[in-house]
N, C-alpha and C positions, 0 to 999 in steps of 0.2 A: 496485344493480339497481332497475329499476322493475317491480314486479309488480302485476298486476291480480288481486285476489281474485275472489270470485264476483260480479262486477259485473253480468253479464247471464247468467242461468241458461240461457236459450235458446241464446245464442251459445256458451256453454261446452259445452252438450250437443252442438251441431253439431260442435265441435272434437273432443270425445271420440268421437263416432261415426266421424269420419274416422280417428282413431288406432286405434280398434277395428277398422276395416276393414283397416288395414295389418297388425295383429297376426293377424287371422283369416286373411289371405292367407298369412302365414308358417306358421301352424298347419295350414292346408289343405295346404300344400306338404309338410309333414312327414307328414301323414296319407296323402297320395297316395304319398309316397316309401315309407312303411311297407307300403302295400298293393300298390304297383306295382313300384317299383324292386327291392325285395327279392324280388319274385316274378319278376323278370327283364323287366319291362315297360320299354320305352324311350320311352314316350309322354312328351312334354313337358307342363309345366303353365304356363299363362298366367293371371295373376290377371284377374278380370273388370273390375277398376277400373284404368284407365289402360293396359291391355294390356301390363303388365310381365311379361316371361318369367322365371319362377322356376326354369327347368330347371337352370340352373347352380347355384343354391342347393341344389336337391335332389341334384345330382350330387356337390357337395362334402360335403354332409351324409352321403350314402351312403358316400363314401370314408372319412370320419372314423369313422363308426359301424362300418364293416367292418374298417378297417385300423389306426386309431390305437391305440397302446398307452397306455392311461390310464384313469382312473376317472371320466371326464366323464359327466354325466347329460344327458338330453335337455333338461331345464330349463336347465342351464348353457349348452348350445349355443344354445338359443333366446334366452336373455338376452344372450349375446355377439353374436348376430346383430342383435338390436334395438339394442344399444349401438352396433354398427358402423353401422347405418342412420342413427342420430342423429349420430354423429361425422362421417359423410359430408357432413353439412350444412356442415361447416367453420365452425360457429357456436359460440363458446365459451360462449354463454349458454343454449343448448339442451342438455338432458341427459335421459337415461333414468335414473330413480331407483328404487331399491328402496323399499318402503314405509317402512323405517326411515330411509333417506336423505331422502325427501321430508318425513317428519314432523320430522326434525331441522332441515331448512331452514325449515319453517313455524314450529317452536318458536323459532328464533332471532329471528323477527320478532314474537314474542308479548310481548317485554319481560322474559321470565324463562326460564331453562333451567339444566340441570345440566352442568357442565363445568369448564374451567380459566379461562375468562374472557379470551379473546383473539380479536381479529378477525384471521382469516387468509384468504389467497386464493392462487390459483396465478398466478405471474408469470413471463413469459418474460424473456430476457436484456435486452430493450428496455423492460421494464416493462409490456408489454401483458398482458391477462388470458389465461389458458390453463386447461384443465380436466383434462388427463391428465398426471400428474406424471412427470418423468423428467429427463434431462440438460438439456433445453431448457425445462423448466417446473418451477420450484421452489415448494414450499409456504412462503409467506412471511408473517411476522407483520406485519400493518398497524399494529396497536397493541394493547397489553394494556389491559383495562378497569380503570378506577380501582377500587382496593380488592379486586381479584380475586386468586385463587391464583396466576395467571400472573405478575401484577405482583410479588407477594410473593416469587416464586421467581426473580425477576430477568430474566424474559423482556422483551425490548425490541423496539421497532419495527425492522424490517429483518432480524430473526433468521430464519434458514432452518431449517425442520424437515425433517430428512432421514430419520428413522426413528421408529417408535412401538413401544415394547416391543422394541427392537433389531431390528425388521423394517423394511426399507427401504420408503419410501412410493412408490418408482418403480413405475410401472404402475398405481397407484391413481388414481381421480379425486379431485378436491378434496373432493367430498361424501363419498366413502368414507373419506378420511382424517379428515374432521371427525367422522364417526360413531365412528371408532376412538378419537379423542381425547376425545370426550364420554363421560360415564358417570355412574353414580349418585353422589350426594353421599357423601363419606367414602372412596370408592375411590381408588386411586392409578394414575396413568398415568406412564409414563417416556417422555419425548420426547428425541430427540437433536437438538441445536441447533448450527448453525454460525453464527458471528458474524464477519463480515468475513473475514479470512484466518486466523482461529484454527482450531485443531483441533476436530473434532466433540466435543460435550460432552453426556453424558446428564444429564437433569434430571428428578427425581421431583417430581410435583405431585399434591397431594391435591385431588380435585375437590370442588366445592361448588355450592350454588344461586347462580346469577348473576342478580342483578336489575339490569337496565340502565335507569337513569334517562334517558329520552329527551331531557329538557330540563334544562339547567343555567342558572338565572337568576342574575344579579348586578346590582348597582347600581354604575355607574361614573360618572366625571365627565370632561368635556372639559377642556382646559388652562385655560379661563377659569372653570371651576367649575360648568358647567351639568350637570344630572342626565341620565344616559343609562341606559336600560334595555337590559341585555345579555342576549341569549338564545342559548345554544349548543344546537343541535339535533344530537343524536348519530346518529339514524337515523329513518326513517319507519316505525316499527313500528305495531302495532295500537293501542298506548296513547299514541303520540306526539301524536295530534290532541287528545285530551282534556288531556294534560299541557301542551301548548303553549298551548291556549286558557286554561287556568287561570293559567299564568305571565303571559301577555299581559294578562289581565284585571287582574292586580295592577299591571302597568305603567301601564295606562290609568287605573285607579282612583287612582293616585298622581299623576295629571295630568302624567305624563312625555310629552313630545312628540318625544323623540329616541330611536331604537331601533337597536341593532346586532344583526343576526341572523347568527350564526356557523355557516356550513355547511362549514367546513374539515374534511376527512377524514370527511365523512358519505357512506357508500357507497350510500345510497338506501334502498329499501324499497317500501312499497305506494303505488301510483299514487293511490288514493283519499285517502291521508293527505296526499300532496303537494297535491292539489286543495283539501282542507280548509284547510290552512295558507295556501296562496296566497289563498284566499278571505277570510282574515282581513285582508288588505291590499288586495285588488282587489275593488271593489264589484260590478262587472258586466263583461260582455264575455268574450273568449276567454282561457283560461289555457293550453291546449295543443291541438294538433291531432294526431289519429291517422291514419295512412295504412296501409290493409291490403294484402294481397298483390295485390289487383286494382287498387290505386292509388286506391281510393275514400278520400276524406278526410272525417273527422268532427270537428267542433269541440266541445270541452268548455268550458263557460262557468263563470264564478264562481258559487258557490252563493248568495251574498248574505248579508247580516246579519253581516259581519265586524266585528271590534272596532276595527280601525285602518285603515279605508279612507279616512279624511279626509286631504287633502293637508297638513293642519297637522301630521300625524305624519310626521316625517322618518325615512327608513329607509336604512340602509347594510347591505349584505350582504357577508360575508367568504367568499371561495372560494379553493381551491387545487387542485392536481392530484389530490387525493384526494376532491374533491367530484364525485360521480358520479350518473348516472341520475336518481332522483327529486329529488336536490339540484339537478341541472341543469334539471329541469322547473320547479321553483320559482324558481330564480335567473333562468332564461331568461324566464319570464313576468313577473317583477318588472322585469327590464331592458327587455324589449320594450314593456311597458305604461307605461314611464316612472315606475314606482312606487318604484324604489330605485336606488341607485348601487352597482355591484359593485366591490369592491376586493380585490386579491390577485393570484393567479396564474391562468393559463388552466386551466380545469377538465378533468376526465378525458376526456370525449367519448364518452358512451354514449347513443345516440339510438334505442334499441329497447326494446320492452315484451315481457315474458314473462308467461305464466300457468301455473298448475299444473293438470294434468289427471290425474284418477284413472283407472287402468286396472282391468280386471275382477279381476285377481288380487291387488290391493292395492298393486302398484307404481304408478309415476306417470311423468309426462312434464312437464318444464319446457321450454316451447316458446316461441320468439320468434314473436309473432303480429302485430306491427305496428311501424312506425316511429312515433316521435313527433317533432313539430316545435314550435317556439316560436310564439307568436301571430303573428309576422311571417313565418312559413313557413320558418324556418331549421332545417336538419337538421344536428345538431352531431356526428354519428357520426365518431369518429376525429380531430376537430378541437377540440371543446370550446367553451366560452364564453370569449370574451376580456373581461376585466374593463374597466370604464370607466376605472379607474386601476390600472395594473399596479404592484404593490409586491411585491418578492421576499420570501420568507419569511426568518426569522432563520437564521443559520448554526447547524449542529448544536451543541448544548451551551450555546447562548446563552440567557440569561433574558429577553432583549428580545423584543418582539413588534411589529415595525415595521408590520405590517398593521393590527393593532388601533389602534396609535398614529395611523396615518394616518386611520383611520375616525373616531376621536374628534376629531381636528383638523378634519376635514371637517364635523363636526356642531357646530362652534363657533357 
């Protein structure tokens, strides 16, 4: 995902105000329903903003409150109504979040959290992202984190999590499931896993503090022995910019002029981090373009002062179908600006930006607020970036890495 943190407080305030207006309209509808419909009034309610008629909402709420046999509370009904409002956007990246869910999502991008240490997402049968789990949307392990409890317990990429503590995940959102899987260090969670065609298997995992190193540096060599600085970027977290700068500084200090940047299976993160890392290689000019709801476009330019902006530093970027969002912003900028050669598979294809918005009761909204485009104006939503050199990934179980091999050969 490409997330904008508090990049512009004024703009964020405007978006929060609009969300608050929608919430107030719903609450006013409930209030009028309580004072009017229960008193027998048939007057309809139309919200002041946009002329939306809320009379059907009040009618349904009236019927539920008077007729439904169940323990539901007004808060549960309002939460459900708001979730339905967001789900009606048909946007898998926009979500209504409880305070706990929003904090969990933000914590996952801080570089440290408590849980089992696995990257998971909702996936449809065709591999596209989804948010509400069920028969057509499975909770899938993208990858266990190195050294994590999940990895030690045998969790593998592609595993499907069908239950948590013997309770099915069907009907939950991905974020709700993530909150249930996470927990305090030392506590135990039992997840039911399906692998391939095998029967469901319950696995007990003791949670721990998960520290995610955003950057994995190595020194490699080309076939003819030239030194290559290899930098694998796991995600665009809060700490990734500093970690990447430090690792790149060591490469430059060693007088290395060949670099491989590995973005494979990097799901994204903060937009500001993508800009910072792009600016290490792009001295000036456009890095990405944002297009808002009105169609207005805003160019974001390189920050300047990067460590490896000289053309004497050769750069190859590795990508695959798991390279998404902020990874694609970085790779697309480097490709369009002629700063790097992309090698691997076509990327995921996420061309939209989200931001977190705090609501008055502590809950929140993750909302898509813009499209992003590459410097040349390409919108890659649903199509992804096509590498300059297409190299298929290794077959499952193989120790070979044909993509990295091709990159090292290119840097001869």
